[in-house]
N, C-alpha and C positions, 0 to 999 in steps of 0.2 A: 624075586626074579623068576622062580619056577612058575608061580601063578601067572605072571605076565607072559611067559613063554606060551602057555596054552590058552590064554584068554585074549581073544581078538575083539576089542570093543567095536571095530568096524563092522563085524558081523552082526552085533547087537543093533547097531545103528541102522543097518540095511533091513533087518527084521522089523524094526520099529516103523520104518518108512512103508514097508509092505503092509503091515497091520493097519496103519492109518489110511492107506490107499483103499484097502478092502472095506474099511468102515465107511469111508467116503462114498464108495460105489454103492454100498448097501443103502445108505441114507438117501442118495440121489434117486434110486429106484422107488423109494417110498414117497418121494415128494413130487416128482414130475408128473404132469398130466399127459394123456395121449401118447404113451410111450411106444405104441405100435403104429403111430402115424407115419405115412410115407409122403414126402414132399411132392407137390404137383400132381398128386393122384386125385381124381374126381370121385366124390362120394355122393350117392343118391340122397336127396333131402327127404326126410320123413314128412309125410303129409301133416300139415299143421292141424292141431286140435284146438279150435277156437273154444273159448270158455262158454259153457252153457249155463243158463240161469237155473238156480235151484230155489226151493222154498226157503224163505228167510232172507233172501238176497234183496237188496234195494237197487233200483235202477232209475236213472233220470231219463225222462222222455220229453223231447222237444219237438213240437209240431209247428210248422210254419207254412205259409202260402202267400199268394199275392195280396190277400186281404187279411191283415193281422187280427182283426176283430173276429173273424170266422174261426180262428184257431185258439183264441185267448183262453177259452174254457178248458182246453185240453192240457194246458201248461200249468201245473200246480205252482202257484206263487204265494209267498207270504211277504208282507211289507214290513220292513224293519223301520221302526220309528224311534226318534230321539226326543227325550223330554229335557227341556232346559231347566236350570235351577231357578226357583222362584226368587225374585228380588225383594218382595214384600208380601204382606198378607193380601193387599189389594191387587197385587200383580203376580199371580201364581205362574207356575211353569206352563209352557205351551208345548204341544206336540208338533214337531216339524216332520214334514214328509221325509222318508228315508229311501233306502234301496230295496228293490224287489229281489227276493231270493227264491230260487227254484227248490221245490220239495220233491223228494223221491217217491216212487211207487214201491210199496213193499209187496213182495211175492208171498202169497198166502200158503198155508200148508198144503193146499190143493194145487199149487202151481199156477195160480191166477192172480191178475191184478184187477182192481175195480176202476175201470176207465170211465170218465164222465160221459153221460148220455148212452154210450155203447153198452156199458155194463161189464160183466166179467169177461176177460180175455185170457185164454190159456197161453202162458208164456214159459212154463216150466219145461226144461229140456231143450230150449231154443237158444240159438246164438243171438247176438245183438242185431245182426242184419236180418235174421229170420223174424225177430220180434218187430223190427221197424217195418218190414214188408207186410206183416200180418195186421198191424195197426193201420197202415195206409190202406190196405184192402177193406178193413172194417169201416173206416171212415167213408170210403167211396160207396160201398154196398149199402150203407145206411143213409146215403144222400146227405152227408154232413159236410164233407170237404173233398173236393176233387183236386188232383195234382198236388197233394200235400207232400211236403218234405219232412220225413220223420227221422230223427236222430236219437239213438239210444246209447247211453253211457252207464258205466258201472258207478255205484255210489259207495258201497261199504265192503266190497270184496277185498279179501286179504289172505296172506299166507304167513306162516311162522317158520323162522330158522332158529334151531337150537344146536347146542354142542360146541365143537371146536371151530368156531368162527370168531372173527374179531368183534362183530357187533350183533349179537343174538337179539331177536325180538320179532315183533309182528310188522309186516310191511304191506302196503296197499297194492292190490292187483288192479291196476287201472287200464289195462289193455289186454288184447288177445296176444297169443304167441310169445309170452314171456318164458324164456328158457330157464332151465335149472342153473346153468352157468351164470345167467344174468341175475337170478335170484340170489345166488351165493355172492355175486359181486356187490349187490346192494348191502349184503351183510358184512362186507369188507374182506371177502374171500376166506378160505380155510387158514387157520393158524398153522404153524410148523408142526404142531402136535396132532393135527386132524388127519385121520386115515383116508387117503384118497380112494381106497377100495372099500370104504365103510360108510358110504353116504346112503341114508335111508329116506324114503319118501312115504309118509303115511297119508293115505288118500281114502276119503269116503265117497263111494260111488254106487249108485243104484241100491242104496240101503245096505251096503257092505263096506267093510274097512279092509283096505289092501295095504300090504307092506312090500314096497318095491326097493330092492337093494341095487345100488349103482356103484360102478367102479370107474372113477374118473381117469384112471390110468389107461383105459382101453378105449379105442375108437368105437367099440360096440355100444358104448353109452349113448351115442347119437341116435341109436335105433330104439332106445328104451321108451316105454310108455310114459315114463316120468320125465322125459326130456322137456316137455312143455308143462309149465306149472298150472295147476287148477286152483280155484278158490278153496280155502280152508285146508290146503295142503300143509303138512308139518314136515319140514326138512330137518333131519337130525344127522350130525356128523360125529362119528365115533372118535374117541381119543385113541392115540396110538399107545404102544406099550410103555414108552417113556413117560407119558402123562399119567397113565394108570399106575405105573410103578412108583409115582410120587407118594402114594399112600403107604408104601413100604420103603423105608430108608435104604435097606440093604439091596433090594431089587433095583431101585432107582439108581443107586450108586454104581452097580456093576453094569448097567445098561447105558450109562452116560458116556458120551464120547469124550466129554471133558475129563472124566475120571481116568479113562485109559490114556489120554494124552498126558495127563499129569504123571501117571504111573510110568509111562515110557520115559518122560523127561527126567524123573528121579532116577530111574535105572541107568540112564546114560550118564548122569552126573556121578552116580556111585561108581560106575565102571571106570569112568575117566579118573576119578580120584584114586581108585585101587591101582590102576595102571601107573599112575604118576608116583605113588608111594612105593611101588614095587621096583622102580628103576634104581 
């Protein structure tokens, strides 16, 4: 009875609720994106950085005009043929006509492509539109094709996402202005263990390798040079302390919300039992 007089299990319960609330708030701050965002506030859009072609890249070039025969030589095509099974020795298989497949132009180490008739064209460091305009100009200046429509598409460009995302791997970069958020979305978004303030973009540019750190919790991320993904980017998401703590049982145990929840639950049960027995 004396123990029950001085022991108020309600105080313990209140303390447990406060502790859980504090843990929840801390966890929320670690998970939410754009925590300093203000509703209905206008943000200046960072100038888009269109992808520029580099040595080793492959690009598809389509040239068209009113006369298809005049542009046929500039469109690299390979014919896919199908061979039928022979029915007998006297009736061997025959090759049937198939579909035409466009082949890409590979950018040389010098940043050029070998274009039919025209020869070497410098495309390294240019965007798709700039390449298309340059090819169109070369065709006209060489009296080959006038009023040509030139379209350039990416063929083998890609980026890689690693770390604490749901689907790590290499992904195709098939368009300009793909944002880091979209790239992470393709990888299934960060897991609950991914550090929102620990996203790294490893980028090779002008013969140098850059390491750009991004904090997805801040709106300043929208102004980062890593906001738009470039070819060959490697995006790495750091694990948080809970994930890294899994390598050590003790550390992981004491940092786990589940552990503290269980501990509080046991404490309340013991306190209730003691109070009941003391009556």
